[in-house]
LUMKEBA-643375 format. One line per field, with one value per residue (C-alpha): chain; y, x, z. Coordinates in steps of 0.25 Angstrom, whole numbers, plus 5000, padded with zeros to 4 digits. Example, Ala and Ser with C-alpha at 12.3 -4.5 7.8 and 13.67 -1.06 7.14 Angstrom:
<rs>
chain: (A / A)
yy: (4982 / 4996)
xx: (5049 / 5055)
zz: (5031 / 5029)
</rs>
This chain:
<rs>
chain: (A / A / A / A / A / A / A / A / A / A / A / A / A / A / A / A / A / A / A / A / A / A / A / A / A / A / A / A / A / A / A / A / A / A / A / A / A / A / A / A / A / A / A / A / A / A / A / A / A / A / A / A / A / A / A / A / A / A / A / A / A / A / A / A / A / A / A / A)
yy: (5186 / 5197 / 5201 / 5201 / 5210 / 5219 / 5221 / 5223 / 5234 / 5241 / 5243 / 5249 / 5251 / 5245 / 5248 / 5234 / 5227 / 5236 / 5232 / 5217 / 5218 / 5225 / 5214 / 5203 / 5210 / 5202 / 5209 / 5207 / 5197 / 5188 / 5192 / 5197 / 5212 / 5209 / 5195 / 5194 / 5194 / 5183 / 5174 / 5174 / 5177 / 5174 / 5162 / 5155 / 5159 / 5153 / 5140 / 5138 / 5139 / 5130 / 5120 / 5121 / 5120 / 5107 / 5100 / 5094 / 5105 / 5116 / 5130 / 5132 / 5147 / 5151 / 5156 / 5149 / 5140 / 5142 / 5130 / 5129)
xx: (5649 / 5659 / 5656 / 5641 / 5643 / 5652 / 5642 / 5631 / 5639 / 5642 / 5627 / 5624 / 5637 / 5632 / 5641 / 5639 / 5642 / 5654 / 5659 / 5657 / 5664 / 5676 / 5677 / 5677 / 5687 / 5700 / 5713 / 5725 / 5731 / 5718 / 5713 / 5699 / 5698 / 5690 / 5694 / 5682 / 5673 / 5681 / 5684 / 5671 / 5658 / 5663 / 5671 / 5660 / 5650 / 5658 / 5661 / 5647 / 5642 / 5653 / 5650 / 5635 / 5638 / 5645 / 5632 / 5622 / 5612 / 5622 / 5621 / 5606 / 5607 / 5611 / 5600 / 5609 / 5620 / 5633 / 5637 / 5652)
zz: (5584 / 5585 / 5570 / 5573 / 5585 / 5577 / 5566 / 5577 / 5584 / 5570 / 5569 / 5582 / 5590 / 5603 / 5614 / 5620 / 5607 / 5605 / 5619 / 5616 / 5603 / 5610 / 5620 / 5610 / 5601 / 5599 / 5601 / 5591 / 5601 / 5600 / 5614 / 5617 / 5619 / 5632 / 5637 / 5646 / 5634 / 5627 / 5639 / 5645 / 5637 / 5623 / 5626 / 5634 / 5623 / 5612 / 5621 / 5624 / 5610 / 5604 / 5615 / 5611 / 5596 / 5598 / 5603 / 5594 / 5596 / 5595 / 5601 / 5603 / 5606 / 5591 / 5582 / 5570 / 5569 / 5562 / 5553 / 5550)
</rs>
């Protein structure tokens, strides 16, 4: 997701996307540049999607499904 947002930002330099990317950036020690992003919104979104993916119907909000 971060790579997608970075590429989107490079095309238009949106302040909102730039701020989001800055908050999601990892510091050299592995911590988030803005722990509020990681510990709340991002972590909850990932947890919810992984939980939905483990069900027979999968995550139903996706337009496509990644197969590993």
